[in-house]
C-alpha positions in Angstrom: 129.8 63.8 155.8 129.5 66.9 153.6 126.1 68.1 152.4 125.3 70.5 149.6 124.4 74.0 150.7 120.7 74.5 150.6 119.9 70.8 150.8 117.4 69.8 153.5 120.2 68.1 155.4 122.2 71.3 155.7 119.4 73.8 156.5 117.1 74.3 159.4 114.7 77.0 160.4 115.8 79.4 163.1 113.8 77.5 165.7 114.9 74.0 164.7 112.2 72.9 162.3 113.2 71.3 159.0 113.4 73.6 155.9 110.9 71.4 154.2 108.2 72.3 156.7 105.8 75.2 155.9 107.2 77.8 158.3 107.4 81.6 158.0 110.7 81.7 159.8 113.9 82.3 157.8 115.8 79.3 156.7 119.3 79.1 158.2 122.1 77.5 156.1 124.5 75.7 158.4 126.6 74.2 155.6 129.6 76.4 156.5 130.0 74.6 159.8 132.1 71.5 160.3 131.8 69.0 163.1 134.7 70.8 164.9 132.4 73.9 165.5 129.1 72.1 166.5 128.4 74.5 169.3 128.6 77.5 167.0 126.5 75.7 164.4 123.7 75.0 167.0 123.9 78.7 168.1 123.6 80.0 164.5 120.7 77.6 163.7 118.8 79.2 166.6 119.7 82.8 165.7 116.5 84.3 164.5 117.8 87.8 164.5 120.7 87.2 162.1 118.5 85.0 159.9 115.8 87.6 159.7 118.3 90.2 158.4 119.4 87.8 155.7 122.9 87.0 157.1 124.7 84.0 155.8 127.6 82.3 157.5 130.1 81.5 154.8 133.0 80.2 156.9 133.3 79.2 160.6 136.3 77.4 162.0 139.3 77.2 164.3 142.9 78.0 163.7 146.0 77.3 165.8 146.9 80.1 168.1 149.8 80.7 170.5 150.5 78.4 173.4 148.6 75.5 172.0 145.3 77.4 171.8 142.6 77.1 169.1 141.2 80.5 168.1 137.9 81.0 166.3 137.2 82.7 163.0 134.1 83.4 161.0 132.9 85.1 157.8 129.3 86.3 157.5 127.7 88.0 154.5 124.7 90.3 154.3 123.1 92.4 151.6 121.8 95.8 152.5 118.1 96.0 151.7 115.6 98.9 151.8 114.6 98.4 155.5 118.3 99.0 156.5 118.6 102.4 154.8 118.2 105.6 156.9 117.1 109.1 156.1 120.6 110.0 154.7 120.1 107.2 152.1 122.9 105.1 153.7 122.8 102.0 155.8 121.9 102.6 159.4 125.0 101.9 161.6 123.0 99.6 163.8 122.8 97.1 161.0 126.5 97.2 160.4 127.1 96.7 164.1 124.7 93.8 164.2 126.5 92.1 161.2 129.8 92.5 163.0 128.4 91.3 166.3 127.0 88.1 164.6 130.4 87.3 163.1 132.0 88.1 166.5 129.6 85.7 168.2 130.4 82.9 165.8 134.2 83.3 166.1 134.2 83.4 169.9 131.9 80.5 170.2 133.7 78.3 167.6 135.7 76.6 170.4 132.6 75.2 172.0 132.8 77.3 175.1 129.5 79.3 175.5 130.7 82.9 175.2 129.0 86.3 175.3 130.0 89.8 174.6 131.4 91.9 177.5 131.8 95.0 175.3 132.2 96.1 171.7 133.4 99.1 169.8 133.0 100.0 166.1 134.5 102.6 163.8 132.5 103.4 160.7 135.0 104.3 157.9 132.8 105.0 154.9 129.1 104.9 154.0 127.3 101.8 152.9 124.5 102.0 150.4 121.3 100.1 149.4 122.3 96.9 147.6 125.9 96.7 148.9 126.9 93.2 149.8 129.0 93.2 153.0 131.3 90.6 154.5 132.3 90.6 158.2 135.5 88.7 158.9 136.0 87.9 162.6 139.2 86.5 164.1 139.8 85.8 167.8 143.1 87.5 168.7 143.5 86.1 172.1 141.8 84.2 174.9 143.0 84.4 178.5 141.1 82.4 181.1 137.4 83.4 180.5 138.2 86.7 178.6 138.9 87.2 174.9 139.4 89.8 172.2 138.0 89.4 168.7 138.5 91.8 165.8 136.1 92.1 162.9 136.8 93.8 159.6 133.7 94.7 157.6 134.3 95.0 153.8 132.1 95.8 150.8 132.3 92.7 148.6 132.2 94.5 145.2 135.4 96.6 145.7 137.0 95.1 148.9 136.9 98.4 150.6 136.9 98.3 154.4 133.8 100.1 155.6 134.1 99.5 159.4 136.3 98.0 162.0 134.9 96.3 165.1 136.5 95.0 168.3 134.7 92.7 170.6 135.6 91.7 174.2 134.2 88.4 175.2 133.5 86.5 178.4 133.0 82.7 178.6 130.1 81.8 180.7 130.8 79.7 183.8 129.5 76.1 183.9 125.9 75.9 184.8 125.2 75.0 188.4 123.3 71.8 188.9 
């Protein structure tokens, strides 16, 4: 059943309360998540850090990969606000990294297997300024056993320019011991 973005049925606070409750926590829109990616939806709904920075998941899903695998992909948007700008009057690289890392997390958790980062690299290609709207597009490239590689391209929405490239190496967590 589809819901309208922003409706109480498609939003939750970062700690699980309904959007209708009086709560100072940011509201997280989970309308970009289908049933196929319920694990990633639950993870995003509890991601206070991404919500506090104004990140919005705009697409999360799975695509067919080689050898009958399903690979995750995600697109996340964020607007650069005043608190993200450093002394050079450009966006601090840590915020760009965090946006890419959040998209990476959604993509590598879309399959439903709890997965964490094992390592990440980022290349900053050009400056980002106050008010820029950024889109991080993450795509799992391969998963072998418990290890995976995900690439994230970060673009400025207004002109489509690539401002950073990120590569994440992931590791799926082993099943919990009982």
